All heavy atoms as a GROMACS GRO file, in nm:
protein
  576
    1MET      N    1  12.628   8.852  -6.311
    1MET     CA    2  12.724   8.951  -6.341
    1MET      C    3  12.762   9.024  -6.212
    1MET      O    4  12.674   9.065  -6.142
    1MET     CB    5  12.665   9.042  -6.444
    1MET     CG    6  12.761   9.137  -6.510
    1MET     SD    7  12.824   9.103  -6.668
    1MET     CE    8  12.851   8.930  -6.682
    2ARG      N    9  12.886   9.032  -6.184
    2ARG     CA   10  12.932   9.105  -6.066
    2ARG      C   11  13.020   9.220  -6.107
    2ARG      O   12  13.117   9.206  -6.177
    2ARG     CB   13  13.015   9.010  -5.981
    2ARG     CG   14  12.927   8.894  -5.930
    2ARG     CD   15  12.981   8.832  -5.809
    2ARG     NE   16  12.991   8.938  -5.705
    2ARG     CZ   17  12.995   8.920  -5.581
    2ARG    NH1   18  12.992   8.795  -5.536
    2ARG    NH2   19  13.004   9.016  -5.493
    3TRP      N   20  12.978   9.333  -6.055
    3TRP     CA   21  13.061   9.458  -6.077
    3TRP      C   22  13.109   9.505  -5.945
    3TRP      O   23  13.045   9.492  -5.842
    3TRP     CB   24  12.976   9.563  -6.145
    3TRP     CG   25  12.946   9.528  -6.290
    3TRP    CD1   26  13.036   9.510  -6.392
    3TRP    CD2   27  12.816   9.496  -6.343
    3TRP    NE1   28  12.967   9.469  -6.504
    3TRP    CE2   29  12.836   9.462  -6.478
    3TRP    CE3   30  12.690   9.490  -6.291
    3TRP    CZ2   31  12.732   9.427  -6.559
    3TRP    CZ3   32  12.587   9.451  -6.373
    3TRP    CH2   33  12.604   9.423  -6.510
    4ARG      N   34  13.226   9.572  -5.947
    4ARG     CA   35  13.283   9.636  -5.830
    4ARG      C   36  13.329   9.772  -5.860
    4ARG      O   37  13.391   9.791  -5.961
    4ARG     CB   38  13.405   9.553  -5.779
    4ARG     CG   39  13.371   9.433  -5.696
    4ARG     CD   40  13.490   9.369  -5.645
    4ARG     NE   41  13.594   9.460  -5.598
    4ARG     CZ   42  13.716   9.433  -5.562
    4ARG    NH1   43  13.747   9.310  -5.559
    4ARG    NH2   44  13.798   9.522  -5.526
    5LEU      N   45  13.299   9.862  -5.766
    5LEU     CA   46  13.347   9.998  -5.783
    5LEU      C   47  13.444  10.034  -5.674
    5LEU      O   48  13.429   9.990  -5.560
    5LEU     CB   49  13.227  10.099  -5.768
    5LEU     CG   50  13.113  10.076  -5.870
    5LEU    CD1   51  13.003  10.174  -5.844
    5LEU    CD2   52  13.165  10.088  -6.011
    6GLU      N   53  13.554  10.098  -5.712
    6GLU     CA   54  13.660  10.130  -5.617
    6GLU      C   55  13.662  10.278  -5.595
    6GLU      O   56  13.693  10.357  -5.682
    6GLU     CB   57  13.793  10.084  -5.674
    6GLU     CG   58  13.799   9.932  -5.698
    6GLU     CD   59  13.932   9.888  -5.754
    6GLU    OE1   60  14.034   9.952  -5.730
    6GLU    OE2   61  13.930   9.784  -5.825
    7ARG      N   62  13.622  10.316  -5.478
    7ARG     CA   63  13.613  10.462  -5.440
    7ARG      C   64  13.749  10.528  -5.433
    7ARG      O   65  13.759  10.645  -5.463
    7ARG     CB   66  13.540  10.473  -5.306
    7ARG     CG   67  13.392  10.450  -5.320
    7ARG     CD   68  13.323  10.450  -5.184
    7ARG     NE   69  13.178  10.438  -5.194
    7ARG     CZ   70  13.109  10.333  -5.235
    7ARG    NH1   71  13.177  10.224  -5.266
    7ARG    NH2   72  12.979  10.337  -5.242
    8ASP      N   73  13.852  10.452  -5.394
    8ASP     CA   74  13.980  10.511  -5.385
    8ASP      C   75  14.054  10.522  -5.514
    8ASP      O   76  14.160  10.583  -5.534
    8ASP     CB   77  14.067  10.441  -5.283
    8ASP     CG   78  14.085  10.293  -5.313
    8ASP    OD1   79  14.009  10.237  -5.396
    8ASP    OD2   80  14.176  10.228  -5.260
    9LYS      N   81  13.998  10.455  -5.617
    9LYS     CA   82  14.058  10.462  -5.755
    9LYS      C   83  14.015  10.587  -5.817
    9LYS      O   84  13.905  10.637  -5.800
    9LYS     CB   85  14.004  10.336  -5.836
    9LYS     CG   86  14.066  10.332  -5.976
    9LYS     CD   87  14.012  10.204  -6.045
    9LYS     CE   88  14.069  10.199  -6.181
    9LYS     NZ   89  14.015  10.084  -6.250
   10GLY      N   90  14.106  10.649  -5.898
   10GLY     CA   91  14.066  10.773  -5.967
   10GLY      C   92  13.945  10.759  -6.060
   10GLY      O   93  13.918  10.651  -6.110
   11GLY      N   94  13.872  10.860  -6.082
   11GLY     CA   95  13.761  10.855  -6.170
   11GLY      C   96  13.632  10.847  -6.101
   11GLY      O   97  13.622  10.811  -5.984
   12ARG      N   98  13.524  10.879  -6.172
   12ARG     CA   99  13.393  10.881  -6.116
   12ARG      C  100  13.338  10.736  -6.107
   12ARG      O  101  13.367  10.657  -6.196
   12ARG     CB  102  13.301  10.966  -6.200
   12ARG     CG  103  13.344  11.115  -6.196
   12ARG     CD  104  13.256  11.204  -6.283
   12ARG     NE  105  13.116  11.162  -6.283
   12ARG     CZ  106  13.030  11.178  -6.380
   12ARG    NH1  107  13.077  11.243  -6.488
   12ARG    NH2  108  12.908  11.141  -6.373
   13LEU      N  109  13.253  10.714  -6.011
   13LEU     CA  110  13.192  10.580  -5.998
   13LEU      C  111  13.104  10.554  -6.119
   13LEU      O  112  13.099  10.438  -6.160
   13LEU     CB  113  13.113  10.575  -5.868
   13LEU     CG  114  13.196  10.591  -5.736
   13LEU    CD1  115  13.105  10.593  -5.616
   13LEU    CD2  116  13.303  10.483  -5.724
   14THR      N  117  13.036  10.653  -6.167
   14THR     CA  118  12.951  10.634  -6.280
   14THR      C  119  13.032  10.582  -6.399
   14THR      O  120  12.988  10.490  -6.470
   14THR     CB  121  12.881  10.769  -6.319
   14THR    OG1  122  12.797  10.806  -6.213
   14THR    CG2  123  12.806  10.760  -6.451
   15GLU      N  124  13.143  10.642  -6.426
   15GLU     CA  125  13.225  10.597  -6.539
   15GLU      C  126  13.288  10.459  -6.512
   15GLU      O  127  13.300  10.379  -6.605
   15GLU     CB  128  13.336  10.703  -6.566
   15GLU     CG  129  13.421  10.677  -6.687
   15GLU     CD  130  13.338  10.659  -6.815
   15GLU    OE1  131  13.244  10.735  -6.843
   15GLU    OE2  132  13.365  10.565  -6.893
   16GLN      N  133  13.322  10.432  -6.390
   16GLN     CA  134  13.372  10.296  -6.358
   16GLN      C  135  13.267  10.189  -6.394
   16GLN      O  136  13.301  10.089  -6.457
   16GLN     CB  137  13.409  10.285  -6.212
   16GLN     CG  138  13.535  10.348  -6.170
   16GLN     CD  139  13.562  10.318  -6.024
   16GLN    OE1  140  13.553  10.208  -5.980
   16GLN    NE2  141  13.605  10.420  -5.952
   17LEU      N  142  13.145  10.214  -6.353
   17LEU     CA  143  13.038  10.117  -6.381
   17LEU      C  144  13.009  10.105  -6.529
   17LEU      O  145  13.000   9.997  -6.581
   17LEU     CB  146  12.912  10.158  -6.305
   17LEU     CG  147  12.790  10.065  -6.325
   17LEU    CD1  148  12.823   9.922  -6.285
   17LEU    CD2  149  12.670  10.120  -6.251
   18ALA      N  150  13.005  10.222  -6.595
   18ALA     CA  151  12.980  10.219  -6.744
   18ALA      C  152  13.089  10.141  -6.814
   18ALA      O  153  13.059  10.061  -6.902
   18ALA     CB  154  12.968  10.364  -6.797
   19GLU      N  155  13.211  10.156  -6.773
   19GLU     CA  156  13.326  10.090  -6.840
   19GLU      C  157  13.316   9.941  -6.813
   19GLU      O  158  13.340   9.865  -6.907
   19GLU     CB  159  13.458  10.147  -6.782
   19GLU     CG  160  13.583  10.084  -6.852
   19GLU     CD  161  13.579  10.104  -7.004
   19GLU    OE1  162  13.538  10.211  -7.051
   19GLU    OE2  163  13.626  10.009  -7.076
   20GLN      N  164  13.273   9.897  -6.700
   20GLN     CA  165  13.261   9.756  -6.672
   20GLN      C  166  13.149   9.690  -6.750
   20GLN      O  167  13.159   9.581  -6.807
   20GLN     CB  168  13.240   9.732  -6.525
   20GLN     CG  169  13.364   9.765  -6.439
   20GLN     CD  170  13.339   9.739  -6.292
   20GLN    OE1  171  13.276   9.650  -6.252
   20GLN    NE2  172  13.391   9.831  -6.212
   21ILE      N  173  13.041   9.771  -6.775
   21ILE     CA  174  12.926   9.714  -6.854
   21ILE      C  175  12.972   9.715  -7.002
   21ILE      O  176  12.940   9.621  -7.072
   21ILE     CB  177  12.805   9.802  -6.832
   21ILE    CG1  178  12.753   9.785  -6.681
   21ILE    CG2  179  12.689   9.764  -6.927
   21ILE    CD1  180  12.642   9.877  -6.647
   22ARG      N  181  13.045   9.818  -7.046
   22ARG     CA  182  13.092   9.815  -7.184
   22ARG      C  183  13.180   9.689  -7.209
   22ARG      O  184  13.169   9.627  -7.310
   22ARG     CB  185  13.181   9.941  -7.212
   22ARG     CG  186  13.108  10.068  -7.234
   22ARG     CD  187  13.204  10.180  -7.274
   22ARG     NE  188  13.149  10.306  -7.251
   22ARG     CZ  189  13.172  10.384  -7.148
   22ARG    NH1  190  13.266  10.354  -7.060
   22ARG    NH2  191  13.110  10.504  -7.133
   23TYR      N  192  13.263   9.663  -7.112
   23TYR     CA  193  13.354   9.540  -7.122
   23TYR      C  194  13.271   9.417  -7.129
   23TYR      O  195  13.301   9.329  -7.212
   23TYR     CB  196  13.450   9.543  -7.003
   23TYR     CG  197  13.543   9.422  -7.006
   23TYR    CD1  198  13.658   9.423  -7.093
   23TYR    CD2  199  13.519   9.309  -6.933
   23TYR    CE1  200  13.741   9.313  -7.103
   23TYR    CE2  201  13.606   9.195  -6.940
   23TYR     CZ  202  13.717   9.200  -7.021
   23TYR     OH  203  13.796   9.090  -7.026
   24ALA      N  204  13.169   9.406  -7.048
   24ALA     CA  205  13.085   9.286  -7.044
   24ALA      C  206  13.010   9.266  -7.182
   24ALA      O  207  12.997   9.159  -7.232
   24ALA     CB  208  12.982   9.296  -6.931
   25ILE      N  209  12.972   9.380  -7.239
   25ILE     CA  210  12.912   9.374  -7.371
   25ILE      C  211  13.012   9.332  -7.476
   25ILE      O  212  12.983   9.245  -7.559
   25ILE     CB  213  12.841   9.509  -7.409
   25ILE    CG1  214  12.722   9.536  -7.316
   25ILE    CG2  215  12.802   9.516  -7.552
   25ILE    CD1  216  12.674   9.679  -7.319
   26ALA      N  217  13.125   9.392  -7.475
   26ALA     CA  218  13.229   9.371  -7.579
   26ALA      C  219  13.282   9.222  -7.571
   26ALA      O  220  13.315   9.166  -7.677
   26ALA     CB  221  13.347   9.463  -7.560
   27THR      N  222  13.284   9.165  -7.454
   27THR     CA  223  13.342   9.031  -7.440
   27THR      C  224  13.231   8.921  -7.446
   27THR      O  225  13.255   8.806  -7.437
   27THR     CB  226  13.416   9.015  -7.312
   27THR    OG1  227  13.330   9.043  -7.197
   27THR    CG2  228  13.538   9.104  -7.307
   28GLY      N  229  13.102   8.965  -7.470
   28GLY     CA  230  12.999   8.865  -7.483
   28GLY      C  231  12.940   8.820  -7.351
   28GLY      O  232  12.858   8.728  -7.345
   29GLN      N  233  12.987   8.875  -7.239
   29GLN     CA  234  12.934   8.837  -7.108
   29GLN      C  235  12.786   8.881  -7.096
   29GLN      O  236  12.708   8.817  -7.025
   29GLN     CB  237  13.017   8.892  -6.996
   29GLN     CG  238  13.160   8.841  -6.987
   29GLN     CD  239  13.240   8.914  -6.885
   29GLN    OE1  240  13.198   8.944  -6.780
   29GLN    NE2  241  13.362   8.943  -6.926
   30LEU      N  242  12.758   8.989  -7.158
   30LEU     CA  243  12.617   9.041  -7.169
   30LEU      C  244  12.577   9.021  -7.318
   30LEU      O  245  12.638   9.077  -7.407
   30LEU     CB  246  12.607   9.188  -7.136
   30LEU     CG  247  12.599   9.221  -6.985
   30LEU    CD1  248  12.605   9.376  -6.966
   30LEU    CD2  249  12.476   9.165  -6.927
   31LYS      N  250  12.471   8.946  -7.338
   31LYS     CA  251  12.420   8.915  -7.471
   31LYS      C  252  12.314   9.016  -7.514
   31LYS      O  253  12.247   9.075  -7.428
   31LYS     CB  254  12.362   8.775  -7.473
   31LYS     CG  255  12.456   8.667  -7.416
   31LYS     CD  256  12.544   8.619  -7.522
   31LYS     CE  257  12.623   8.497  -7.477
   31LYS     NZ  258  12.745   8.523  -7.417
   32PRO      N  259  12.293   9.040  -7.638
   32PRO     CA  260  12.186   9.121  -7.685
   32PRO      C  261  12.049   9.075  -7.628
   32PRO      O  262  12.024   8.957  -7.630
   32PRO     CB  263  12.188   9.109  -7.840
   32PRO     CG  264  12.328   9.072  -7.869
   32PRO     CD  265  12.373   8.988  -7.753
   33GLY      N  266  11.972   9.172  -7.580
   33GLY     CA  267  11.840   9.138  -7.526
   33GLY      C  268  11.842   9.100  -7.376
   33GLY      O  269  11.741   9.092  -7.311
   34GLU      N  270  11.961   9.070  -7.322
   34GLU     CA  271  11.976   9.034  -7.183
   34GLU      C  272  11.954   9.158  -7.097
   34GLU      O  273  12.005   9.270  -7.129
   34GLU     CB  274  12.115   8.975  -7.150
   34GLU     CG  275  12.134   8.920  -7.015
   34GLU     CD  276  12.266   8.848  -7.004
   34GLU    OE1  277  12.337   8.828  -7.106
   34GLU    OE2  278  12.302   8.816  -6.891
   35ARG      N  279  11.877   9.146  -6.990
   35ARG     CA  280  11.845   9.256  -6.907
   35ARG      C  281  11.956   9.284  -6.797
   35ARG      O  282  12.015   9.190  -6.749
   35ARG     CB  283  11.720   9.235  -6.828
   35ARG     CG  284  11.595   9.248  -6.920
   35ARG     CD  285  11.471   9.232  -6.834
   35ARG     NE  286  11.358   9.243  -6.921
   35ARG     CZ  287  11.245   9.301  -6.886
   35ARG    NH1  288  11.235   9.346  -6.762
   35ARG    NH2  289  11.145   9.311  -6.966
   36LEU      N  290  11.981   9.411  -6.777
   36LEU     CA  291  12.068   9.453  -6.668
   36LEU      C  292  11.979   9.456  -6.542
   36LEU      O  293  11.861   9.470  -6.546
   36LEU     CB  294  12.127   9.591  -6.698
   36LEU     CG  295  12.226   9.597  -6.814
   36LEU    CD1  296  12.260   9.741  -6.850
   36LEU    CD2  297  12.355   9.524  -6.774
   37PRO      N  298  12.049   9.449  -6.426
   37PRO     CA  299  11.973   9.462  -6.299
   37PRO      C  300  11.905   9.596  -6.287
   37PRO      O  301  11.952   9.690  -6.336
   37PRO     CB  302  12.078   9.448  -6.193
   37PRO     CG  303  12.205   9.406  -6.260
   37PRO     CD  304  12.191   9.434  -6.408
   38PRO      N  305  11.788   9.593  -6.221
   38PRO     CA  306  11.719   9.717  -6.193
   38PRO      C  307  11.818   9.815  -6.122
   38PRO      O  308  11.896   9.770  -6.041
   38PRO     CB  309  11.607   9.681  -6.106
   38PRO     CG  310  11.577   9.537  -6.136
   38PRO     CD  311  11.717   9.483  -6.168
   39GLY      N  312  11.815   9.945  -6.158
   39GLY     CA  313  11.904  10.038  -6.106
   39GLY      C  314  11.912  10.046  -5.956
   39GLY      O  315  12.021  10.051  -5.896
   40ARG      N  316  11.797  10.044  -5.890
   40ARG     CA  317  11.799  10.053  -5.738
   40ARG      C  318  11.860   9.931  -5.678
   40ARG      O  319  11.932   9.940  -5.578
   40ARG     CB  320  11.654  10.069  -5.694
   40ARG     CG  321  11.598  10.205  -5.731
   40ARG     CD  322  11.468  10.234  -5.668
   40ARG     NE  323  11.391  10.336  -5.737
   40ARG     CZ  324  11.418  10.468  -5.736
   40ARG    NH1  325  11.519  10.511  -5.663
   40ARG    NH2  326  11.341  10.550  -5.795
   41GLU      N  327  11.833   9.804  -5.739
   41GLU     CA  328  11.890   9.686  -5.685
   41GLU      C  329  12.044   9.686  -5.699
   41GLU      O  330  12.123   9.651  -5.606
   41GLU     CB  331  11.834   9.562  -5.751
   41GLU     CG  332  11.691   9.532  -5.713
   41GLU     CD  333  11.637   9.414  -5.786
   41GLU    OE1  334  11.715   9.324  -5.830
   41GLU    OE2  335  11.511   9.404  -5.794
   42LEU      N  336  12.091   9.727  -5.820
   42LEU     CA  337  12.234   9.732  -5.845
   42LEU      C  338  12.305   9.834  -5.753
   42LEU      O  339  12.408   9.806  -5.697
   42LEU     CB  340  12.262   9.761  -5.988
   42LEU     CG  341  12.408   9.759  -6.026
   42LEU    CD1  342  12.479   9.631  -5.995
   42LEU    CD2  343  12.426   9.790  -6.181
   43ALA      N  344  12.241   9.947  -5.733
   43ALA     CA  345  12.292  10.049  -5.644
   43ALA      C  346  12.304   9.996  -5.503
   43ALA      O  347  12.412  10.022  -5.444
   43ALA     CB  348  12.201  10.177  -5.645
   44LYS      N  349  12.209   9.926  -5.456
   44LYS     CA  350  12.214   9.873  -5.320
   44LYS      C  351  12.325   9.768  -5.311
   44LYS      O  352  12.407   9.770  -5.216
   44LYS     CB  353  12.082   9.808  -5.285
   44LYS     CG  354  12.070   9.755  -5.141
   44LYS     CD  355  11.939   9.701  -5.114
   44LYS     CE  356  11.936   9.651  -4.966
   44LYS     NZ  357  11.801   9.596  -4.930
   45ALA      N  358  12.342   9.683  -5.406
   45ALA     CA  359  12.449   9.581  -5.409
   45ALA      C  360  12.585   9.644  -5.416
   45ALA      O  361  12.678   9.592  -5.354
   45ALA     CB  362  12.427   9.488  -5.532
   46LEU      N  363  12.603   9.758  -5.486
   46LEU     CA  364  12.726   9.826  -5.498
   46LEU      C  365  12.757   9.923  -5.383
   46LEU      O  366  12.866   9.973  -5.369
   46LEU     CB  367  12.735   9.902  -5.631
   46LEU     CG  368  12.734   9.813  -5.757
   46LEU    CD1  369  12.724   9.900  -5.879
   46LEU    CD2  370  12.862   9.727  -5.758
   47GLY      N  371  12.652   9.956  -5.303
   47GLY     CA  372  12.670  10.052  -5.195
   47GLY      C  373  12.680  10.191  -5.244
   47GLY      O  374  12.754  10.272  -5.192
   48VAL      N  375  12.608  10.228  -5.356
   48VAL     CA  376  12.615  10.367  -5.407
   48VAL      C  377  12.472  10.417  -5.422
   48VAL      O  378  12.373  10.341  -5.409
   48VAL     CB  379  12.683  10.368  -5.549
   48VAL    CG1  380  12.825  10.330  -5.537
   48VAL    CG2  381  12.609  10.284  -5.652
   49HIS      N  382  12.458  10.542  -5.447
   49HIS     CA  383  12.328  10.607  -5.466
   49HIS      C  384  12.269  10.558  -5.601
   49HIS      O  385  12.349  10.539  -5.698
   49HIS     CB  386  12.341  10.757  -5.468
   49HIS     CG  387  12.211  10.825  -5.454
   49HIS    ND1  388  12.123  10.846  -5.553
   49HIS    CD2  389  12.155  10.884  -5.341
   49HIS    CE1  390  12.016  10.912  -5.513
   49HIS    NE2  391  12.035  10.933  -5.381
   50ALA      N  392  12.143  10.542  -5.608
   50ALA     CA  393  12.080  10.496  -5.734
   50ALA      C  394  12.108  10.588  -5.852
   50ALA      O  395  12.121  10.538  -5.962
   50ALA     CB  396  11.929  10.476  -5.713
   51ASN      N  397  12.122  10.717  -5.824
   51ASN     CA  398  12.158  10.811  -5.930
   51ASN      C  399  12.288  10.775  -6.003
   51ASN      O  400  12.302  10.800  -6.123
   51ASN     CB  401  12.160  10.954  -5.884
   51ASN     CG  402  12.023  11.007  -5.853
   51ASN    OD1  403  11.922  10.952  -5.903
   51ASN    ND2  404  12.020  11.114  -5.775
   52THR      N  405  12.378  10.716  -5.928
   52THR     CA  406  12.512  10.674  -5.990
   52THR      C  407  12.482  10.564  -6.097
   52THR      O  408  12.539  10.576  -6.209
   52THR     CB  409  12.600  10.620  -5.884
   52THR    OG1  410  12.625  10.718  -5.784
   52THR    CG2  411  12.738  10.573  -5.944
   53VAL      N  412  12.402  10.469  -6.065
   53VAL     CA  413  12.366  10.361  -6.158
   53VAL      C  414  12.288  10.413  -6.277
   53VAL      O  415  12.315  10.389  -6.390
   53VAL     CB  416  12.292  10.244  -6.089
   53VAL    CG1  417  12.254  10.142  -6.191
   53VAL    CG2  418  12.383  10.185  -5.979
   54PHE      N  419  12.189  10.497  -6.246
   54PHE     CA  420  12.103  10.549  -6.354
   54PHE      C  421  12.183  10.641  -6.449
   54PHE      O  422  12.161  10.641  -6.562
   54PHE     CB  423  11.988  10.628  -6.296
   54PHE     CG  424  11.888  10.543  -6.218
   54PHE    CD1  425  11.837  10.582  -6.097
   54PHE    CD2  426  11.845  10.421  -6.272
   54PHE    CE1  427  11.751  10.501  -6.022
   54PHE    CE2  428  11.753  10.341  -6.199
   54PHE     CZ  429  11.706  10.380  -6.079
   55ALA      N  430  12.280  10.715  -6.394
   55ALA     CA  431  12.366  10.796  -6.481
   55ALA      C  432  12.452  10.707  -6.573
   55ALA      O  433  12.467  10.740  -6.691
   55ALA     CB  434  12.459  10.885  -6.394
   56ALA      N  435  12.499  10.596  -6.520
   56ALA     CA  436  12.576  10.505  -6.606
   56ALA      C  437  12.490  10.444  -6.715
   56ALA      O  438  12.527  10.433  -6.833
   56ALA     CB  439  12.640  10.391  -6.518
   57TYR      N  440  12.369  10.403  -6.676
   57TYR     CA  441  12.278  10.351  -6.775
   57TYR      C  442  12.242  10.450  -6.882
   57TYR      O  443  12.236  10.422  -7.003
   57TYR     CB  444  12.145  10.301  -6.708
   57TYR     CG  445  12.155  10.175  -6.627
   57TYR    CD1  446  12.044  10.121  -6.563
   57TYR    CD2  447  12.272  10.096  -6.627
   57TYR    CE1  448  12.054  10.002  -6.492
   57TYR    CE2  449  12.283   9.976  -6.560
   57TYR     CZ  450  12.171   9.930  -6.492
   57TYR     OH  451  12.175   9.806  -6.426
   58ARG      N  452  12.216  10.579  -6.846
   58ARG     CA  453  12.183  10.684  -6.939
   58ARG      C  454  12.302  10.709  -7.038
   58ARG      O  455  12.281  10.727  -7.156
   58ARG     CB  456  12.147  10.814  -6.873
   58ARG     CG  457  12.002  10.814  -6.813
   58ARG     CD  458  11.966  10.950  -6.768
   58ARG     NE  459  12.048  11.009  -6.669
   58ARG     CZ  460  12.043  10.994  -6.537
   58ARG    NH1  461  11.948  10.917  -6.484
   58ARG    NH2  462  12.131  11.056  -6.458
   59LEU      N  463  12.420  10.703  -6.983
   59LEU     CA  464  12.546  10.724  -7.062
   59LEU      C  465  12.556  10.615  -7.167
   59LEU      O  466  12.582  10.640  -7.285
   59LEU     CB  467  12.668  10.727  -6.973
   59LEU     CG  468  12.806  10.737  -7.043
   59LEU    CD1  469  12.813  10.872  -7.117
   59LEU    CD2  470  12.912  10.726  -6.940
   60LEU      N  471  12.536  10.487  -7.121
   60LEU     CA  472  12.544  10.377  -7.218
   60LEU      C  473  12.428  10.378  -7.325
   60LEU      O  474  12.454  10.338  -7.438
   60LEU     CB  475  12.543  10.244  -7.139
   60LEU     CG  476  12.661  10.225  -7.054
   60LEU    CD1  477  12.647  10.110  -6.955
   60LEU    CD2  478  12.782  10.196  -7.132
   61ALA      N  479  12.312  10.427  -7.278
   61ALA     CA  480  12.203  10.433  -7.376
   61ALA      C  481  12.229  10.541  -7.480
   61ALA      O  482  12.206  10.527  -7.597
   61ALA     CB  483  12.073  10.474  -7.298
   62LYS      N  484  12.293  10.652  -7.433
   62LYS     CA  485  12.335  10.760  -7.530
   62LYS      C  486  12.433  10.716  -7.625
   62LYS      O  487  12.433  10.757  -7.742
   62LYS     CB  488  12.389  10.880  -7.446
   62LYS     CG  489  12.416  11.001  -7.527
   62LYS     CD  490  12.464  11.118  -7.441
   62LYS     CE  491  12.495  11.238  -7.522
   62LYS     NZ  492  12.540  11.348  -7.442
   63GLU      N  493  12.520  10.620  -7.587
   63GLU     CA  494  12.621  10.561  -7.676
   63GLU      C  495  12.558  10.453  -7.766
   63GLU      O  496  12.631  10.400  -7.849
   63GLU     CB  497  12.736  10.501  -7.592
   63GLU     CG  498  12.812  10.602  -7.516
   63GLU     CD  499  12.915  10.542  -7.422
   63GLU    OE1  500  12.931  10.417  -7.413
   63GLU    OE2  501  12.980  10.619  -7.349
   64GLY      N  502  12.438  10.419  -7.740
   64GLY     CA  503  12.366  10.316  -7.821
   64GLY      C  504  12.398  10.169  -7.782
   64GLY      O  505  12.370  10.081  -7.855
   65LEU      N  506  12.459  10.154  -7.667
   65LEU     CA  507  12.497  10.020  -7.617
   65LEU      C  508  12.384   9.949  -7.551
   65LEU      O  509  12.384   9.821  -7.550
   65LEU     CB  510  12.617  10.026  -7.528
   65LEU     CG  511  12.748  10.072  -7.597
   65LEU    CD1  512  12.861  10.087  -7.496
   65LEU    CD2  513  12.791   9.970  -7.704
   66ILE      N  514  12.295  10.019  -7.486
   66ILE     CA  515  12.179   9.959  -7.418
   66ILE      C  516  12.059  10.039  -7.455
   66ILE      O  517  12.064  10.151  -7.502
   66ILE     CB  518  12.200   9.951  -7.268
   66ILE    CG1  519  12.207  10.094  -7.204
   66ILE    CG2  520  12.322   9.869  -7.226
   66ILE    CD1  521  12.209  10.096  -7.057
   67SER      N  522  11.938   9.978  -7.429
   67SER     CA  523  11.811  10.044  -7.447
   67SER      C  524  11.745  10.061  -7.313
   67SER      O  525  11.738   9.968  -7.234
   67SER     CB  526  11.724   9.963  -7.543
   67SER     OG  527  11.779   9.952  -7.666
   68LEU      N  528  11.689  10.178  -7.290
   68LEU     CA  529  11.612  10.206  -7.170
   68LEU      C  530  11.466  10.208  -7.211
   68LEU      O  531  11.428  10.274  -7.300
   68LEU     CB  532  11.648  10.340  -7.105
   68LEU     CG  533  11.795  10.360  -7.065
   68LEU    CD1  534  11.820  10.502  -7.021
   68LEU    CD2  535  11.836  10.264  -6.957
   69ARG      N  536  11.388  10.128  -7.133
   69ARG     CA  537  11.241  10.125  -7.158
   69ARG      C  538  11.170  10.156  -7.030
   69ARG      O  539  11.181  10.077  -6.937
   69ARG     CB  540  11.202   9.988  -7.215
   69ARG     CG  541  11.259   9.968  -7.352
   69ARG     CD  542  11.200   9.844  -7.417
   69ARG     NE  543  11.265   9.820  -7.544
   69ARG     CZ  544  11.359   9.732  -7.569
   69ARG    NH1  545  11.395   9.653  -7.469
   69ARG    NH2  546  11.406   9.722  -7.685
   70GLN      N  547  11.093  10.261  -7.028
   70GLN     CA  548  11.023  10.303  -6.911
   70GLN      C  549  10.928  10.187  -6.862
   70GLN      O  550  10.848  10.134  -6.942
   70GLN     CB  551  10.931  10.428  -6.942
   70GLN     CG  552  10.857  10.486  -6.824
   70GLN     CD  553  10.952  10.567  -6.733
   70GLN    OE1  554  11.054  10.613  -6.778
   70GLN    NE2  555  10.911  10.583  -6.610
   71GLY      N  556  10.950  10.145  -6.741
   71GLY     CA  557  10.867  10.035  -6.686
   71GLY      C  558  10.906   9.894  -6.722
   71GLY      O  559  10.853   9.802  -6.671
   72SER      N  560  10.999   9.882  -6.821
   72SER     CA  561  11.033   9.752  -6.868
   72SER      C  562  11.178   9.714  -6.835
   72SER      O  563  11.221   9.599  -6.856
   72SER     CB  564  11.017   9.739  -7.021
   72SER     OG  565  10.885   9.757  -7.056
   73GLY      N  566  11.256   9.805  -6.790
   73GLY     CA  567  11.393   9.779  -6.750
   73GLY      C  568  11.494   9.820  -6.858
   73GLY      O  569  11.466   9.892  -6.950
   74VAL      N  570  11.614   9.767  -6.835
   74VAL     CA  571  11.730   9.811  -6.919
   74VAL      C  572  11.781   9.688  -6.995
   74VAL      O  573  11.796   9.585  -6.943
   74VAL     CB  574  11.841   9.869  -6.826
   74VAL    CG1  575  11.960   9.909  -6.910
   74VAL    CG2  576  11.788   9.981  -6.745
   0.00000   0.00000   0.00000
């Protein structure tokens, strides 16, 4: 799965990432039970602070789209 964040595009990076993950879930690109990349790894790949990725993951968990498990991943 490849995500891209556009800094010059309006909106927060956290919301951009969350929207792309929502789309991947809605279109079946992400299947139930499939793991998302570890937050730190994804942050490094995207060139953003890890808190940006973790905030997107928390937002999606709050919406009930993903599950966060301490020590087990997303």
